[in-house]
N, CA, C and O of each residue as an XYZ file, in Angstrom:
436
protein
N       1.430     -0.867     -0.026
C       0.204     -0.087     -0.418
C       0.637      1.355      0.068
O       0.795      1.518      1.278
N       0.851      2.482     -0.862
C       1.594      3.398     -1.199
C       0.213      4.718     -0.304
O      -0.988      4.930     -0.143
N       1.982      5.362      0.090
C       1.655      6.791      1.542
C       0.684      7.125      1.109
O       0.010      7.232      2.133
N      -0.411      7.587     -0.285
C      -1.467      8.094     -0.828
C      -2.599      7.074      0.291
O      -3.172      7.378      1.337
N      -2.569      5.916     -0.431
C      -3.571      4.710      0.043
C      -3.999      4.694      1.445
O      -5.097      4.333      1.869
N      -2.718      5.252      2.296
C      -2.537      5.523      3.464
C      -3.351      6.700      4.255
O      -4.166      6.806      5.171
N      -2.956      7.145      3.754
C      -3.624      8.295      4.126
C      -5.037      8.517      3.595
O      -5.585      9.514      4.066
N      -5.665      7.888      2.821
C      -6.824      7.929      2.744
C      -7.628      6.922      3.923
O      -8.504      7.272      4.714
N      -7.184      5.936      3.796
C      -7.836      4.904      4.575
C      -7.647      4.915      6.059
O      -8.043      4.122      6.914
N      -6.848      6.156      6.161
C      -6.697      6.338      7.985
C      -7.885      7.732      7.899
O      -8.652      8.005      8.823
N      -7.817      8.432      6.686
C      -8.879      9.834      6.762
C     -10.337      9.054      6.463
O     -11.312      9.793      6.600
N     -10.614      7.738      6.094
C     -12.044      7.301      6.570
C     -12.001      6.352      7.816
O     -12.918      6.501      8.624
N     -11.205      5.546      8.036
C     -11.003      5.810      9.751
C     -11.335      6.367     10.486
O     -12.263      5.998     11.207
N     -10.672      7.589     10.633
C     -11.342      8.421     11.747
C     -12.818      8.756     11.273
O     -13.796      8.383     11.922
N     -12.935      9.654      9.827
C     -14.436      9.670      9.919
C     -15.211      8.527     10.281
O     -16.163      8.539     11.061
N     -14.891      7.836      9.857
C     -15.892      6.649     10.533
C     -16.045      6.588     12.196
O     -16.941      5.963     12.764
N     -15.196      7.212     12.743
C     -14.746      6.889     14.147
C     -15.753      8.387     14.917
O     -16.415      8.581     15.937
N     -15.440      8.976     13.994
C     -15.753     10.335     14.688
C     -17.595     10.169     14.464
O     -18.309     10.776     15.262
N     -18.154      9.447     13.511
C     -19.206     10.213     13.172
C     -19.887      8.489     14.530
O     -21.006      8.349     15.023
N     -19.301      8.051     14.602
C     -19.578      6.940     14.933
C     -19.938      7.337     17.418
O     -20.624      6.968     18.371
N     -19.078      8.064     17.111
C     -19.469      8.685     18.451
C     -19.813     10.388     18.593
O     -19.217     11.326     19.123
N     -21.047     10.257     17.855
C     -21.999     10.767     18.140
C     -23.392     10.516     17.578
O     -23.592      9.865     16.553
N     -24.136     10.957     18.162
C     -25.055      9.489     18.812
C     -25.981     10.873     19.269
O     -25.613     11.910     19.822
N     -27.350     10.433     18.792
C     -28.872     11.510     18.478
C     -29.342     11.287     19.215
O     -28.802     10.197     19.403
N     -30.498     11.424     20.502
C     -31.664     10.449     21.217
C     -32.443     11.500     21.434
O     -32.174     12.648     21.785
N     -34.207     10.562     20.992
C     -35.105     11.238     21.280
C     -35.633     12.257     19.780
O     -34.714     12.092     18.978
N     -36.450     12.975     19.284
C     -36.747     14.308     18.933
C     -36.680     16.036     18.960
O     -37.364     16.754     19.688
N     -35.959     16.353     18.251
C     -36.275     17.884     18.762
C     -37.856     18.438     19.057
O     -38.901     17.897     18.698
N     -37.711     19.500     19.708
C     -39.240     19.505     19.716
C     -38.872     21.619     20.223
O     -37.962     21.903     21.003
N     -39.826     22.779     19.545
C     -39.981     23.890     19.353
C     -39.789     25.111     20.869
O     -40.742     25.674     21.408
N     -38.424     25.252     21.251
C     -38.640     25.598     22.375
C     -38.886     26.499     22.921
O     -39.096     26.748     24.108
N     -38.860     27.364     21.540
C     -39.361     28.851     21.944
C     -41.454     28.533     21.483
O     -42.005     29.346     20.740
N     -42.055     27.629     21.914
C     -43.255     27.783     21.640
C     -42.596     27.384     23.750
O     -41.796     28.262     24.072
N     -42.751     26.723     24.496
C     -42.752     26.602     25.015
C     -43.290     27.463     26.501
O     -43.693     27.004     27.570
N     -43.090     28.940     26.021
C     -43.263     29.984     26.522
C     -44.758     30.031     26.443
O     -45.254     30.327     27.530
N     -45.959     29.750     25.112
C     -46.672     29.834     24.804
C     -48.092     28.772     26.109
O     -49.267     28.909     26.450
N     -46.949     27.814     26.376
C     -47.916     27.192     27.356
C     -48.411     27.789     28.506
O     -47.850     28.727     29.072
N     -49.540     27.223     28.899
C     -50.224     28.649     29.745
C     -50.719     27.321     30.882
O     -51.201     26.274     30.451
N     -50.509     27.575     32.329
C     -50.818     26.328     32.284
C     -52.563     26.569     33.343
O     -52.862     27.710     33.697
N     -53.397     25.493     33.660
C     -55.066     25.726     34.032
C     -55.510     25.938     32.332
O     -56.558     26.582     32.375
N     -55.248     25.741     31.259
C     -55.938     26.671     29.743
C     -54.699     25.771     28.772
O     -55.057     24.822     28.074
N     -53.935     26.000     28.808
C     -53.194     24.556     28.273
C     -53.964     23.509     27.397
O     -55.120     23.788     27.715
N     -54.067     22.414     26.438
C     -55.368     21.279     26.625
C     -54.063     20.790     25.962
O     -53.198     21.375     25.310
N     -54.272     19.143     26.473
C     -53.140     17.649     25.711
C     -53.112     17.848     24.328
O     -52.125     17.823     23.594
N     -55.017     18.174     23.854
C     -54.782     18.265     22.265
C     -53.648     19.357     21.724
O     -53.005     19.154     20.694
N     -53.429     20.953     22.839
C     -52.921     21.206     22.359
C     -51.644     21.569     22.132
O     -51.071     22.415     21.445
N     -51.322     20.652     22.937
C     -50.065     20.095     23.636
C     -48.880     19.802     22.374
O     -47.853     20.298     21.912
N     -50.081     18.287     22.126
C     -49.388     17.498     21.052
C     -49.790     18.234     19.902
O     -49.064     17.788     19.014
N     -50.389     18.939     19.498
C     -50.334     19.628     17.896
C     -48.777     20.645     17.798
O     -47.998     20.862     16.870
N     -48.816     21.036     19.056
C     -47.751     21.770     18.859
C     -46.171     21.728     18.583
O     -45.451     22.390     17.835
N     -45.825     20.286     19.831
C     -45.068     19.363     20.376
C     -44.999     18.159     19.230
O     -43.841     17.977     18.856
N     -45.594     17.633     18.840
C     -46.031     16.405     18.501
C     -46.351     14.776     19.501
O     -46.920     14.986     20.572
N     -46.240     14.276     19.398
C     -46.370     13.271     20.046
C     -45.004     12.835     21.760
O     -43.779     12.885     21.643
N     -45.453     12.611     22.570
C     -44.294     12.901     23.562
C     -43.303     11.487     23.080
O     -43.583     10.469     22.447
N     -42.151     11.941     23.660
C     -41.307     10.918     23.371
C     -41.278      9.994     24.844
O     -40.669      8.926     24.805
N     -41.813     10.333     25.890
C     -42.075      8.995     27.658
C     -43.592      9.927     27.751
O     -43.764     11.135     27.591
N     -44.515      8.900     28.056
C     -45.609      8.944     29.272
C     -45.529      8.363     30.427
O     -44.890      7.311     30.446
N     -46.023      8.763     31.477
C     -46.037      7.843     32.338
C     -46.799      8.438     33.631
O     -47.756      9.145     33.313
N     -46.622      8.331     34.786
C     -47.053      9.162     36.023
C     -46.480      9.857     37.310
O     -46.407      9.249     38.378
N     -46.180     10.829     37.195
C     -45.611     11.308     38.411
C     -46.893     12.300     39.312
O     -47.609     13.298     39.223
N     -46.343     10.620     40.596
C     -47.196     11.086     42.284
C     -49.363     11.447     41.473
O     -50.285     12.255     41.366
N     -48.865     10.030     41.174
C     -50.919     10.083     40.134
C     -51.283     10.759     39.686
O     -52.475     10.958     39.924
N     -50.496     11.802     38.532
C     -50.770     12.697     37.739
C     -49.742     12.639     36.525
O     -48.511     12.628     36.536
N     -50.769     12.601     35.342
C     -50.719     12.382     33.853
C     -49.107     12.677     33.540
O     -48.872     13.884     33.499
N     -48.489     12.221     33.417
C     -46.702     13.677     32.551
C     -46.603     12.752     31.063
O     -47.037     11.618     30.865
N     -45.814     13.742     30.034
C     -45.666     13.700     29.096
C     -43.927     14.394     29.105
O     -43.302     15.303     29.651
N     -43.748     13.500     28.313
C     -42.026     13.723     28.373
C     -41.600     14.206     26.431
O     -41.754     13.669     25.334
N     -41.016     15.518     26.967
C     -40.544     15.838     25.360
C     -38.604     15.801     25.571
O     -37.900     16.207     26.496
N     -38.363     15.336     24.666
C     -36.768     14.827     25.094
C     -35.856     15.796     23.910
O     -36.635     16.561     23.342
N     -34.495     15.936     23.438
C     -33.988     15.377     22.634
C     -32.460     16.169     23.005
O     -32.192     17.346     23.243
N     -31.508     14.752     22.917
C     -30.209     14.869     23.612
C     -29.241     14.551     22.731
O     -29.282     13.371     22.381
N     -28.228     15.323     22.168
C     -26.997     15.145     21.478
C     -25.424     14.762     21.819
O     -24.695     15.708     22.119
N     -24.935     13.614     21.796
C     -24.006     13.741     22.717
C     -23.130     13.219     21.718
O     -23.447     12.237     21.048
N     -21.446     14.154     21.506
C     -20.454     14.276     20.578
C     -18.815     13.348     21.018
O     -18.302     12.825     22.007
N     -18.581     13.526     19.948
C     -16.708     12.818     20.268
C     -16.159     13.918     21.211
O     -15.752     13.581     22.323
N     -16.127     15.224     20.823
C     -15.741     16.513     20.626
C     -16.781     17.535     21.165
O     -17.800     17.844     20.546
N     -16.381     18.090     22.526
C     -17.606     19.293     22.516
C     -18.360     18.899     23.784
O     -18.328     17.831     24.396
N     -19.120     20.141     24.059
C     -20.914     19.465     25.546
C     -21.234     18.642     24.372
O     -21.093     18.629     23.149
N     -21.945     17.671     25.754
C     -23.509     17.308     25.079
C     -24.638     18.278     24.998
O     -24.572     19.301     25.679
N     -25.483     18.098     24.369
C     -27.065     19.123     23.982
C     -27.970     18.131     24.744
O     -27.940     16.901     24.752
N     -28.791     19.007     25.387
C     -30.137     18.058     26.840
C     -30.898     19.350     25.950
O     -30.540     20.216     25.151
N     -32.301     18.859     26.683
C     -33.240     19.769     26.559
C     -34.477     18.609     26.661
O     -34.800     17.630     25.989
N     -35.047     19.358     28.034
C     -36.363     17.841     28.432
C     -37.563     18.478     28.827
O     -37.434     18.971     29.947
N     -38.598     18.641     28.365
C     -39.949     19.852     28.882
C     -40.722     18.324     29.297
O     -40.379     17.281     28.740
N     -41.747     18.368     30.298
C     -42.358     17.404     30.824
C     -43.683     18.328     31.324
O     -43.629     19.054     32.317
N     -44.619     18.213     30.657
C     -45.603     18.737     30.709
C     -46.699     17.388     31.983
O     -46.659     16.157     31.969
N     -47.206     17.959     32.540
C     -48.389     16.904     33.630
C     -49.455     17.748     33.591
O     -49.614     18.947     33.361
N     -50.219     16.726     33.906
C     -52.090     17.256     32.711
C     -52.891     16.523     34.255
O     -52.619     15.496     34.876
N     -54.093     17.725     34.505
C     -55.006     17.104     35.713
C     -56.441     15.926     34.820
O     -56.838     15.297     33.839
N     -56.586     16.285     35.887
C     -58.018     14.968     35.997
C     -58.743     15.161     34.255
O     -59.089     14.283     33.464
N     -58.768     16.395     34.146
C     -59.297     17.144     32.524
C     -58.762     17.303     31.060
O     -59.327     17.757     30.065
N     -57.232     16.683     31.263
C     -56.516     16.958     30.329
C     -56.431     18.587     30.192
O     -56.754     19.130     29.135
N     -56.056     19.202     31.125
C     -55.735     20.803     30.993
C     -54.221     20.548     31.846
O     -54.086     19.827     32.835
N     -53.019     21.444     31.087
C     -52.098     21.251     32.022
C     -51.958     21.740     33.140
O     -52.767     22.622     33.427
N     -51.229     21.483     33.861
C     -51.400     21.081     35.471
C     -49.744     22.116     36.031
O     -49.562     23.124     36.714
N     -48.994     21.306     35.397
C     -47.675     22.851     35.762
C     -46.849     21.430     34.228
O     -47.071     20.360     33.660
N     -45.715     22.768     34.346
C     -44.716     21.914     33.612
C     -43.285     22.076     33.186
O     -43.202     23.012     32.390
N     -42.608     21.741     33.327
C     -40.799     22.055     33.345
C     -40.359     22.634     32.339
O     -41.231     23.129     31.625
N     -39.055     22.788     31.931
C     -38.142     22.890     30.693
C     -36.954     23.110     31.317
O     -36.861     23.926     32.233
N     -35.652     22.201     30.752
C     -34.221     22.467     31.378
C     -34.089     22.249     29.646
O     -34.778     21.656     28.817
N     -32.765     23.097     29.582
C     -31.971     22.838     27.997
C     -30.676     23.486     28.527
O     -30.655     24.333     29.420
N     -29.653     23.024     27.915
C     -28.137     23.560     28.212
C     -28.143     24.278     27.013
O     -27.328     23.594     26.394
N     -28.409     24.990     26.390
C     -28.099     24.921     25.048
C     -28.071     26.998     26.059
O     -28.625     27.283     27.121
N     -27.362     27.794     25.289
C     -27.098     29.531     26.158
C     -28.791     29.746     25.624
O     -29.490     28.997     24.941
N     -29.065     30.944     26.178
C     -30.779     31.143     26.095
C     -30.514     32.056     24.712
O     -31.229     32.148     23.714
N     -29.417     32.605     24.966
C     -30.264     33.397     22.822
C     -30.117     32.442     21.692
O     -30.195     32.850     20.533
N     -29.841     30.798     22.061
C     -29.565     30.221     21.029
C     -30.767     29.420     21.028
O     -31.076     28.879     19.966
N     -31.526     29.249     22.089
C     -33.263     28.461     22.007
C     -33.893     28.593     20.894
O     -34.253     29.756     20.709
N     -34.212     27.771     19.962
C     -34.746     27.682     18.473
C     -36.442     26.754     18.693
O     -37.144     26.510     17.711
């Protein structure tokens, strides 16, 4: 194998390693829409229309919850994570919610 072929093989190997070392979990959701959620007003149907189907559903202390999450892991650089947990009352109306992200405030999209 000559030097050119060796360099090409090495470059392809490095590219595959970097690509394999990155992972996306979950599905991105519109961060700017979180501000539109109104406790006691916004319904399950409106949440689903705005954010799509939840990544996970469950119960927290008897309260129905929907979780949206987006997680990006990289070989180089800091991971990025965003979570939205919406809690509904018995009538399917938002009772409370929490949102967190590792993205700087100005970069929230």
